[in-house]
N, CA, C and O of each residue as an XYZ file, in Angstrom:
624
protein
N       5.270    -10.086     10.501
C       4.396     -9.147      9.775
C       4.372     -7.809     10.261
O       4.522     -7.988     11.470
N       4.275     -6.543     10.078
C       4.636     -5.338      9.585
C       3.638     -4.461     10.955
O       2.410     -4.510     11.020
N       4.537     -3.710     11.934
C       3.249     -3.584     12.643
C       2.717     -1.964     12.503
O       1.613     -1.566     12.873
N       3.523     -1.340     12.030
C       3.438      0.091     11.939
C       3.547      0.454      9.951
O       4.513      0.340      9.196
N       2.705      0.716      9.786
C       3.396      1.239      8.424
C       3.694      2.910      7.562
O       2.881      3.111      6.660
N       4.454      3.732      7.717
C       5.068      4.451      7.932
C       3.441      5.334      6.724
O       2.756      4.811      5.845
N       3.428      6.295      7.110
C       2.325      7.197      5.981
C       3.183      8.086      5.928
O       4.028      8.200      6.816
N       3.107      9.224      4.433
C       3.449     10.184      4.225
C       2.672     11.229      4.440
O       2.796     12.365      4.896
N       2.046     10.726      4.107
C       0.536     11.912      4.483
C      -0.194     11.913      5.694
O      -1.341     12.219      5.371
N      -0.146     11.745      6.840
C      -1.256     11.004      7.566
C      -2.245     12.477      8.227
O      -2.754     12.406      9.345
N      -2.341     13.290      7.659
C      -3.230     14.300      7.656
C      -3.750     14.238      7.149
O      -4.811     14.740      7.519
N      -3.784     13.502      5.484
C      -4.174     13.706      4.963
C      -5.536     12.125      4.645
O      -6.717     12.171      4.298
N      -4.544     10.821      5.001
C      -5.876      9.843      5.609
C      -6.801     10.049      6.710
O      -7.961      9.639      6.692
N      -6.090     10.905      7.989
C      -7.368     10.951      9.132
C      -8.426     11.743      8.870
O      -9.530     11.687      9.411
N      -7.778     13.061      7.366
C      -8.862     13.604      7.154
C     -10.336     12.921      5.942
O     -11.412     13.468      5.702
N      -9.814     11.643      5.433
C     -10.459     10.770      3.917
C     -11.007     10.161      5.766
O     -12.155     10.474      6.080
N     -10.392      9.574      6.539
C     -11.051      8.712      7.161
C     -12.479      9.159      8.014
O     -13.487      8.469      8.172
N     -12.199     10.628      8.531
C     -13.745     11.485      9.110
C     -14.279     11.192      8.077
O     -14.894     10.145      7.879
N     -14.078     12.247      7.145
C     -15.380     12.667      5.988
C     -15.755     10.845      5.676
O     -16.955     10.699      5.909
N     -15.203      9.677      5.300
C     -16.102      8.479      5.141
C     -16.298      8.073      6.617
O     -15.998      6.879      6.605
N     -16.517      8.284      7.439
C     -16.730      7.906      8.762
C     -18.407      8.676      8.767
O     -19.442      8.029      8.605
N     -18.339     10.220      8.998
C     -19.191     11.541      8.891
C     -20.363     10.594      7.997
O     -21.410     10.064      8.371
N     -19.741     10.637      6.769
C     -20.921     10.124      5.285
C     -21.373      9.277      5.984
O     -22.290      9.621      6.730
N     -20.831      7.617      6.019
C     -21.439      7.051      6.090
C     -21.928      6.467      7.332
O     -22.242      5.281      7.226
N     -22.058      6.932      8.349
C     -22.504      7.557      9.546
C     -23.680      7.193      9.307
O     -24.334      6.159      9.168
N     -23.916      9.419      9.278
C     -25.530     10.018      8.686
C     -26.037      8.741      7.815
O     -26.962      7.986      8.113
N     -25.626      8.713      7.249
C     -26.518      7.593      6.829
C     -27.086      6.581      7.071
O     -28.162      6.229      6.589
N     -26.196      5.796      8.116
C     -26.710      4.254      9.017
C     -27.858      4.742      9.562
O     -28.902      4.217      9.174
N     -27.979      6.350     11.039
C     -27.837      6.651     11.594
C     -29.398      7.031     10.776
O     -30.538      6.701     11.103
N     -29.083      7.566     10.010
C     -30.722      7.858      9.296
C     -31.228      6.688      8.452
O     -31.695      7.086      7.385
N     -31.278      5.256      8.625
C     -31.345      4.394      8.084
C     -32.134      3.719      8.845
O     -33.226      3.225      8.566
N     -31.216      3.702     10.383
C     -31.427      2.988     11.841
C     -32.563      3.847     12.187
O     -33.666      3.302     12.247
N     -32.458      5.308     12.464
C     -33.988      6.157     12.647
C     -34.442      5.947     12.206
O     -35.440      6.531     12.627
N     -34.867      5.197     11.053
C     -36.608      4.725     10.179
C     -37.006      3.658     10.716
O     -38.217      3.472     10.829
N     -35.967      2.589     11.231
C     -36.043      1.270     11.314
C     -36.579      1.577     13.259
O     -37.784      1.347     13.357
N     -36.056      1.934     14.406
C     -35.611      2.358     15.479
C     -37.228      3.139     15.815
O     -38.089      2.714     16.586
N     -37.276      4.308     15.018
C     -38.468      4.982     15.980
C     -38.906      5.739     14.323
O     -38.884      6.968     14.270
N     -39.169      5.187     13.436
C     -40.122      5.535     12.518
C     -40.054      6.831     12.050
O     -41.156      7.302     11.765
N     -38.854      7.744     11.837
C     -38.763      8.825     11.264
C     -38.296      8.222     10.156
O     -37.752      7.122     10.065
N     -38.690      9.483      8.817
C     -38.343      9.694      8.066
C     -38.900      8.347      6.936
O     -38.224      7.549      6.287
N     -40.609      8.538      7.059
C     -41.484      7.360      6.852
C     -41.270      5.783      6.821
O     -41.718      4.860      6.140
N     -40.175      5.933      8.111
C     -39.616      3.756      8.185
C     -40.791      2.997      9.310
O     -41.301      3.808     10.083
N     -40.977      2.415      9.371
C     -41.783      1.479     10.366
C     -41.428      1.067     11.448
O     -41.938      0.190     12.144
N     -40.573      1.667     11.616
C     -40.389      1.652     13.481
C     -40.519      0.954     13.890
O     -41.287      0.223     13.265
N     -39.956      0.265     15.446
C     -39.578     -1.112     15.760
C     -40.318     -2.101     15.518
O     -40.008     -3.145     14.944
N     -41.537     -1.724     16.048
C     -42.199     -3.230     15.782
C     -42.652     -3.175     14.713
O     -43.150     -4.199     14.247
N     -42.637     -1.853     13.881
C     -43.219     -2.446     12.393
C     -41.701     -3.682     11.196
O     -41.528     -4.573     10.365
N     -41.175     -2.819     11.978
C     -39.736     -3.294     11.576
C     -39.752     -4.900     11.770
O     -39.835     -5.755     10.889
N     -39.660     -5.052     13.017
C     -39.526     -6.768     14.229
C     -40.391     -7.390     13.498
O     -39.991     -8.396     12.911
N     -41.818     -6.966     13.330
C     -42.802     -7.754     12.556
C     -41.831     -8.448     10.980
O     -41.631     -9.600     10.594
N     -41.381     -6.930     10.363
C     -41.498     -7.968      9.407
C     -39.840     -8.685      9.170
O     -39.465     -9.010      8.043
N     -39.156     -8.820     10.129
C     -37.932     -9.518     10.338
C     -37.704    -10.123     11.410
O     -36.572    -10.460     11.759
N     -39.078    -10.403     12.268
C     -38.759    -11.463     13.342
C     -37.834    -10.506     14.698
O     -38.068     -9.312     14.887
N     -37.048    -11.105     15.328
C     -36.300    -10.962     16.419
C     -35.047    -10.195     16.333
O     -34.463     -9.565     17.216
N     -34.651    -10.432     14.679
C     -33.185     -9.894     14.556
C     -33.427     -8.549     13.968
O     -32.548     -7.783     13.574
N     -35.045     -8.290     13.947
C     -34.702     -6.658     13.680
C     -34.775     -5.918     14.487
O     -35.127     -4.825     14.042
N     -34.523     -5.934     16.140
C     -34.217     -5.843     17.282
C     -32.477     -5.266     16.521
O     -32.018     -4.171     16.196
N     -31.927     -6.779     16.503
C     -30.603     -6.040     16.763
C     -29.856     -5.167     15.277
O     -28.656     -4.895     15.250
N     -30.939     -4.780     13.975
C     -30.598     -4.734     12.682
C     -31.277     -3.112     13.333
O     -31.051     -1.986     12.889
N     -31.818     -3.361     14.062
C     -32.382     -1.652     13.810
C     -31.142     -0.775     15.217
O     -30.471      0.244     15.052
N     -31.227     -1.572     16.372
C     -29.620     -0.607     16.947
C     -28.742     -0.522     16.343
O     -28.295      0.562     15.968
N     -28.127     -1.883     16.011
C     -26.617     -2.083     15.082
C     -26.877     -0.651     14.113
O     -26.118      0.291     14.341
N     -27.591     -0.538     13.391
C     -27.413      0.701     12.019
C     -27.483      1.605     12.998
O     -26.324      2.019     13.031
N     -28.374      2.473     14.226
C     -28.805      3.969     14.128
C     -27.173      3.771     14.996
O     -26.205      4.492     14.755
N     -27.178      2.717     15.943
C     -26.068      3.136     17.061
C     -24.875      3.045     16.566
O     -24.061      3.741     17.174
N     -24.441      2.427     15.656
C     -23.005      1.958     14.366
C     -22.903      3.173     14.430
O     -22.023      3.823     14.993
N     -24.231      3.706     13.580
C     -23.993      5.135     12.839
C     -23.316      5.685     13.268
O     -22.203      5.964     12.820
N     -24.088      6.210     14.900
C     -23.803      7.397     15.745
C     -22.374      7.210     16.047
O     -21.716      8.247     16.135
N     -21.651      5.879     16.254
C     -20.516      5.451     16.903
C     -19.434      5.814     15.692
O     -18.229      5.955     15.898
N     -20.086      5.944     14.375
C     -18.823      6.300     13.204
C     -18.893      7.782     13.388
O     -17.902      8.398     12.995
N     -19.627      8.302     13.780
C     -20.579      9.375     13.277
C     -19.298     10.542     14.344
O     -18.810     11.593     13.926
N     -18.968      9.708     16.162
C     -18.507     10.644     16.678
C     -16.801     10.214     16.664
O     -15.813     10.948     16.712
N     -16.904      8.837     16.583
C     -15.166      8.042     16.056
C     -15.462      7.635     17.545
O     -14.469      7.791     18.255
N     -16.368      7.241     18.085
C     -16.120      6.393     19.235
C     -16.485      4.433     18.846
O     -17.479      3.934     18.317
N     -15.272      3.794     19.354
C     -16.204      2.561     18.770
C     -16.694      2.587     17.410
O     -17.872      2.285     17.216
N     -15.834      2.957     16.296
C     -15.737      2.469     15.144
C     -15.218      1.384     14.740
O     -15.983      0.941     13.884
N     -14.526      0.843     14.846
C     -14.028     -0.453     14.471
C     -15.378     -0.956     14.832
O     -16.022     -1.192     13.811
N     -16.061     -1.215     15.974
C     -17.055     -2.320     16.608
C     -17.795     -1.998     15.622
O     -17.895     -2.768     14.667
N     -18.584     -0.578     15.661
C     -19.747     -0.079     14.907
C     -18.982     -0.243     13.335
O     -19.657      0.684     12.884
N     -18.329     -0.562     12.415
C     -18.116     -0.526     11.212
C     -18.593     -2.221     10.650
O     -19.367     -2.610      9.776
N     -17.357     -3.207     12.022
C     -17.873     -4.283     11.604
C     -19.642     -4.860     11.981
O     -20.006     -5.756     11.220
N     -20.229     -4.616     12.577
C     -21.464     -4.563     13.241
C     -22.312     -4.009     11.757
O     -23.303     -4.583     11.304
N     -21.826     -3.073     11.293
C     -22.818     -2.508     10.209
C     -22.672     -3.355      8.844
O     -23.608     -3.500      8.057
N     -21.228     -3.959      8.637
C     -20.805     -4.426      7.775
C     -21.414     -6.126      8.017
O     -21.313     -6.706      6.936
N     -21.778     -6.703      8.689
C     -22.027     -8.055      9.264
C     -23.946     -7.833      8.711
O     -24.542     -8.639      7.996
N     -24.796     -6.012      9.538
C     -26.115     -6.181      8.631
C     -25.587     -5.766      7.494
O     -26.299     -4.763      7.552
N     -24.984     -5.603      6.489
C     -25.058     -6.013      5.459
C     -24.941     -6.434      4.100
O     -25.309     -6.052      2.990
N     -23.983     -7.803      4.849
C     -23.847     -9.033      4.536
C     -25.176     -9.961      4.711
O     -25.580    -10.780      3.885
N     -25.739     -9.665      5.913
C     -27.247     -9.920      6.239
C     -28.708    -10.015      5.309
O     -29.531    -10.924      5.201
N     -28.627     -8.564      4.658
C     -29.353     -7.982      3.536
C     -29.533     -8.729      2.595
O     -30.486     -9.438      2.274
N     -27.953     -8.420      1.884
C     -27.581     -9.673      1.183
C     -27.673    -10.711      0.900
O     -28.096    -11.056     -0.203
N     -27.446    -11.207      1.462
C     -28.189    -13.337      1.894
C     -29.827    -12.929      1.929
O     -30.470    -13.475      1.033
N     -30.505    -12.158      2.720
C     -31.748    -12.363      3.290
C     -32.829    -11.754      2.241
O     -33.825    -12.430      1.986
N     -32.667    -10.634      1.702
C     -33.241     -9.589      1.174
C     -32.511     -9.613     -0.382
O     -32.573    -10.448     -1.285
N     -31.981     -8.648     -0.298
C     -31.623     -8.332     -1.249
C     -30.562     -8.833     -2.252
O     -30.199     -7.911     -2.983
N     -29.952    -10.007     -2.515
C     -29.640    -11.316     -3.010
C     -30.600    -11.638     -4.131
O     -30.261    -11.756     -5.309
N     -31.219    -11.705     -3.895
C     -32.580    -12.245     -5.271
C     -32.472    -11.691     -6.074
O     -32.556    -12.301     -7.140
N     -32.178     -9.965     -6.138
C     -32.911     -9.623     -7.119
C     -31.624     -8.707     -7.989
O     -31.917     -7.823     -8.794
N     -30.622     -8.976     -7.763
C     -29.336     -9.752     -8.446
C     -28.715     -8.138     -7.648
O     -29.105     -7.649     -6.587
N     -27.396     -7.478     -8.826
C     -26.352     -6.551     -8.509
C     -27.301     -5.190     -8.220
O     -27.560     -4.595     -7.173
N     -27.653     -4.994     -9.445
C     -28.011     -3.431     -9.508
C     -29.734     -3.297     -8.954
O     -30.754     -3.982     -8.873
N     -29.129     -1.641     -8.599
C     -30.485     -0.878     -7.767
C     -31.492     -0.768     -8.514
O     -30.997     -0.526     -9.615
N     -32.557     -0.789     -8.622
C     -34.496     -0.726     -9.032
C     -34.384      0.469     -9.468
O     -34.983      1.271     -8.752
N     -33.715      1.049    -10.601
C     -33.458      2.629    -10.609
C     -35.051      2.677    -11.438
O     -35.567      3.746    -11.113
N     -35.637      2.190    -12.028
C     -36.882      2.348    -13.056
C     -37.372      1.402    -12.669
O     -37.839      0.886    -13.685
N     -37.581      0.837    -11.917
C     -38.505      0.213    -11.332
C     -39.036     -0.749    -11.798
O     -40.248     -0.794    -11.588
N     -38.330     -2.101    -12.738
C     -38.348     -2.968    -13.623
C     -38.281     -4.111    -12.984
O     -38.582     -5.197    -13.481
N     -37.648     -3.821    -11.174
C     -37.864     -5.281    -10.218
C     -38.741     -5.372     -9.815
O     -39.778     -4.741    -10.025
N     -38.539     -6.108     -9.203
C     -39.405     -6.788     -8.017
C     -38.909     -6.525     -6.675
O     -39.550     -6.859     -5.679
N     -37.682     -5.879     -6.620
C     -36.496     -5.371     -5.243
C     -35.430     -4.682     -5.436
O     -35.134     -4.611     -6.629
N     -34.757     -4.163     -4.758
C     -33.940     -3.410     -4.828
C     -32.419     -4.720     -4.451
O     -32.217     -5.419     -3.457
N     -31.444     -4.533     -6.054
C     -30.158     -5.129     -6.048
C     -29.281     -4.606     -4.213
O     -29.556     -3.905     -3.239
N     -27.942     -5.690     -4.786
C     -27.092     -5.313     -3.158
C     -26.175     -4.483     -3.670
O     -25.219     -4.375     -2.903
N     -26.067     -3.822     -4.697
C     -24.596     -2.870     -5.526
C     -24.609     -1.933     -3.614
O     -23.788     -1.974     -2.697
N     -26.020     -1.173     -3.770
C     -25.421     -0.136     -2.418
C     -24.865     -0.482     -0.865
O     -24.350      0.305     -0.070
N     -25.111     -1.771     -0.715
C     -24.301     -3.115     -0.120
C     -23.228     -2.672      0.362
O     -22.718     -1.974      1.239
N     -22.925     -3.836     -1.220
C     -21.149     -3.726     -1.252
C     -19.931     -2.451     -0.961
O     -18.770     -2.431     -0.554
N     -21.337     -1.042     -1.609
C     -20.043      0.287     -1.696
C     -20.273      0.583      0.125
O     -19.625      1.437      0.729
N     -21.106     -0.133      0.646
C     -21.008      0.431      2.424
C     -20.391     -0.805      2.765
O     -19.999     -0.803      3.932
N     -20.158     -1.921      2.109
C     -18.829     -3.078      2.966
C     -17.673     -2.033      2.432
O     -17.100     -1.320      3.255
N     -17.378     -1.967      1.173
C     -16.211     -1.696      0.974
C     -15.622     -0.353      1.563
O     -14.421     -0.335      1.832
N     -16.481      0.897      1.805
C     -16.473      2.237      2.974
C     -16.177      1.513      4.462
O     -15.032      1.623      4.900
N     -16.847      1.016      4.995
C     -16.998      0.492      6.166
C     -15.209     -1.122      6.291
O     -14.535     -1.451      7.267
N     -15.182     -1.386      5.500
C     -13.598     -2.190      5.830
C     -12.704     -1.632      5.817
O     -11.828     -2.216      6.455
N     -12.120      0.057      5.048
C     -10.923      0.940      5.353
C     -11.218      1.145      6.297
O     -10.200      0.749      6.863
N     -12.087      1.612      7.382
C     -12.903      1.902      8.430
C     -12.230      1.192      9.569
O     -11.440      1.645     10.397
N     -12.971     -0.669      9.358
C     -12.289     -1.105     10.053
C     -10.898     -1.498     10.090
O     -10.343     -1.923     11.103
N     -10.418     -1.367      9.111
C      -8.788     -1.684      9.022
C      -8.040     -0.902      9.397
O      -7.072     -1.102     10.131
N      -8.509      0.392      8.795
C      -7.582      1.887      9.260
C      -7.756      1.994     10.819
O      -6.836      2.365     11.547
N      -8.638      1.744     11.145
C      -9.420      2.468     12.650
C     -10.039      4.226     11.806
O      -9.979      4.774     10.705
N     -10.726      4.571     13.513
C     -11.251      6.128     12.645
C     -10.102      7.488     12.316
O     -10.332      8.600     11.839
N      -8.597      6.764     12.868
C      -8.325      8.164     12.642
C      -7.870      9.143     13.264
O      -7.880      8.909     14.473
N      -7.575      9.882     13.080
C      -6.725     10.929     14.625
C      -8.181     11.976     14.810
O      -8.367     12.460     15.927
N      -8.877     12.197     14.023
C      -9.755     13.227     14.330
C     -12.036     12.534     14.652
O     -13.152     12.478     14.135
N     -11.473     12.322     15.488
C     -12.341     10.955     16.568
C     -12.327     11.341     17.651
O     -11.347     12.016     17.966
N     -13.778     10.997     19.064
C     -13.569     11.113     20.344
C     -12.517     10.147     20.786
O     -11.477     10.503     21.341
N     -12.811      8.997     20.535
C     -12.186      7.847     20.816
C     -10.533      8.720     21.491
O     -10.003      8.847     22.595
N     -10.180      9.218     19.838
C      -8.703      9.677     20.517
C      -8.480     10.406     21.324
O      -7.298     10.744     21.388
N      -9.241     10.897     22.128
C      -8.979     12.220     22.989
C      -9.764     11.685     24.722
O      -9.511     12.037     25.874
N     -10.502     10.968     24.290
C     -10.899     10.083     25.424
C     -10.433      9.120     26.285
O     -10.305      7.963     25.885
N     -10.073      9.536     27.778
C      -8.621      8.806     28.569
C      -9.432      7.171     28.232
O     -10.137      6.718     29.134
N      -9.326      6.601     27.308
C      -9.382      4.749     27.384
C      -8.204      3.769     26.568
O      -7.799      3.587     25.420
N      -7.980      3.335     27.782
C      -6.967      2.235     27.871
C      -6.307      2.142     26.777
O      -6.863      1.690     25.776
N      -4.799      2.609     26.749
C      -3.528      2.528     25.891
C      -2.854      1.777     25.671
O      -2.595      0.977     26.571
N      -2.312      1.652     24.568
C      -1.294      0.929     24.446
C       0.240      1.069     24.537
O       0.892      1.659     23.676
N       0.575      0.709     25.220
C       1.955      0.966     25.785
C       2.752      1.488     24.851
O       3.196      2.584     25.195
N       3.154      1.069     23.651
C       3.990      1.035     22.477
C       3.365      2.188     21.773
O       4.367      2.862     21.530
N       2.935      2.470     21.567
C       2.504      3.736     21.156
C       1.047      5.052     21.406
O       0.380      5.873     20.776
N       1.238      4.447     22.845
C      -0.122      5.721     23.995
C      -1.779      6.180     22.837
O      -2.675      6.991     23.068
N      -1.624      5.475     21.938
C      -2.718      5.524     20.961
C      -3.694      4.676     22.005
O      -3.307      4.218     23.080
N      -5.136      4.551     21.431
C      -6.713      3.985     22.610
C      -6.064      2.607     22.122
O      -5.517      2.763     21.031
N      -5.985      1.546     22.522
C      -5.820     -0.030     22.460
C      -7.125     -0.342     20.902
O      -8.200      0.117     21.287
N      -7.277     -0.889     19.531
C      -7.591     -0.623     18.543
C      -8.554     -1.307     19.187
O      -8.018     -1.207     20.291
N      -9.716     -2.035     19.452
C     -10.597     -2.283     19.258
C     -11.678     -1.183     20.392
O     -12.905     -1.247     20.479
N     -11.328     -0.827     20.676
C     -11.727      0.706     21.557
C     -12.105      1.855     20.564
O     -13.084      2.582     20.729
N     -11.196      1.951     19.474
C     -10.941      3.337     18.235
C     -12.617      3.470     17.562
O     -12.867      4.301     16.688
């Protein structure tokens, strides 16, 4: 197995990962703040837990703090994995029964799961590649790998 792959334009990859992290992170911070704090017309934590039960706590916290981790570039892989699990759960529990497409014309009983698949795709790149060099975790005094002097992958 190859431990490291030569990247011709590492700077472009780092910029692409930064853009993906910030956009996806802000989206999930906004969604999480609806569920956690009642911001942007959301139900707040008590209303959300009333809808989903105890798992609502994990979803609300995971979306908000996962988004924050992505924006900052701290625990980005963990944050991406947590949100991927939340998206899979949303498809399985809520959106799968409405089909693939979003409800743009108001003709379905609910929203489909295309958004969730897009989120999973972008988050998977962050999970696999890490946050890139433009991440706060890259500059913190975290435990480093001996062979590369980069933070250990689980902390990226």
